[in-house]
C-alpha positions as CSV (number, residue, x, y, z in Angstrom):
1,M,98.6,163.0,241.8
2,P,98.1,162.0,245.4
3,D,95.3,164.6,245.8
4,L,93.6,163.2,242.7
5,V,94.0,159.6,243.9
6,E,92.3,160.7,247.2
7,A,89.6,162.7,245.5
8,L,88.7,159.9,243.2
9,D,89.2,157.2,245.8
10,E,90.9,155.1,243.2
11,P,94.4,153.5,243.0
12,L,97.1,155.4,241.2
13,G,97.0,153.0,238.2
14,R,93.3,153.6,237.7
15,V,93.8,157.4,237.9
16,R,96.6,157.2,235.3
17,R,94.2,155.2,233.0
18,L,91.5,157.8,233.4
19,I,94.0,160.4,232.1
20,D,95.4,158.1,229.4
21,E,91.8,157.4,228.2
22,H,91.0,161.1,228.1
23,S,88.4,160.9,230.9
24,L,90.4,163.6,232.6
25,V,93.0,166.2,231.5
26,G,95.6,167.8,233.7
27,S,98.7,170.0,233.6
28,K,102.1,170.5,235.2
29,R,102.0,174.3,234.9
30,N,103.2,174.9,238.5
31,G,105.6,171.9,238.6
32,V,103.0,169.5,240.1
33,F,100.5,167.6,237.9
34,Q,97.0,169.0,238.6
35,V,93.5,168.5,237.3
36,P,91.0,171.3,237.9
37,S,88.6,170.2,240.6
38,I,85.6,171.4,238.5
39,F,86.3,168.4,236.2
40,L,85.1,166.1,239.0
41,V,81.5,165.6,240.0
42,E,80.7,163.7,243.2
43,G,84.1,162.1,243.2
44,R,84.0,161.0,239.5
45,P,85.2,162.5,236.3
46,L,82.5,164.5,234.6
47,S,81.1,162.0,232.1
48,S,80.7,164.4,229.2
49,L,84.3,165.6,229.5
50,R,85.9,162.6,227.8
51,G,84.4,163.1,224.3
52,T,85.1,166.8,224.5
53,I,88.8,166.2,225.4
54,I,89.1,163.8,222.5
55,V,87.6,166.3,220.0
56,L,90.0,169.0,221.2
57,S,93.0,166.7,221.3
58,D,92.2,165.6,217.7
59,A,92.0,169.3,216.7
60,G,95.6,169.6,217.9
61,F,95.1,171.2,221.3
62,S,97.7,170.5,224.0
63,D,96.5,169.5,227.4
64,D,97.1,173.1,228.6
65,E,95.1,174.5,225.7
66,I,92.3,172.1,226.4
67,I,92.1,173.2,230.0
68,D,92.3,176.8,229.1
69,W,89.5,176.5,226.5
70,L,87.3,174.5,228.9
71,L,87.6,177.1,231.6
72,A,87.5,180.4,229.6
73,E,84.3,182.0,228.5
74,E,83.5,180.9,224.9
75,P,81.6,183.7,223.1
76,T,79.7,181.3,220.8
77,I,78.4,179.4,223.8
78,G,77.9,182.4,226.1
79,D,79.6,180.7,229.0
80,A,82.7,178.6,229.8
81,P,82.5,175.3,228.1
82,I,82.9,173.4,231.4
83,N,79.8,175.2,232.8
84,S,77.9,174.1,229.7
85,L,79.0,170.5,230.2
86,L,78.0,170.6,233.8
87,T,74.5,171.7,232.8
88,G,74.2,168.9,230.1
89,R,74.9,170.9,227.0
90,K,77.6,168.6,225.7
91,S,76.4,168.6,222.0
92,E,76.7,172.4,221.8
93,V,80.1,172.3,223.4
94,R,81.4,169.5,221.1
95,R,80.0,171.3,218.0
96,V,81.9,174.4,218.9
97,A,85.0,172.4,219.7
98,A,84.8,170.5,216.4
99,A,84.6,173.8,214.5
100,L,88.0,174.8,216.0
101,A,89.7,172.0,214.1
């Protein structure tokens, strides 16, 4: 969390709210809570990430599964969903995410 607080230049309480509100998603896979740095753009959470996290969460995905899906190549998109979000293709990503439910 300290690295995330520093990267976002926000107090810990605000960072926790961003996670609670699904603006960011992270994991404790290696014992320390981490958020992939690709989820941040210019020191802010990628704006299109929130809705996608919510769709996947509503579909029953765990935080680890959400991260894995966002970072792995998705055949129906032809790229990793996070890359598509970064290029502004959020509708396509959310359509595919919703179909997973």
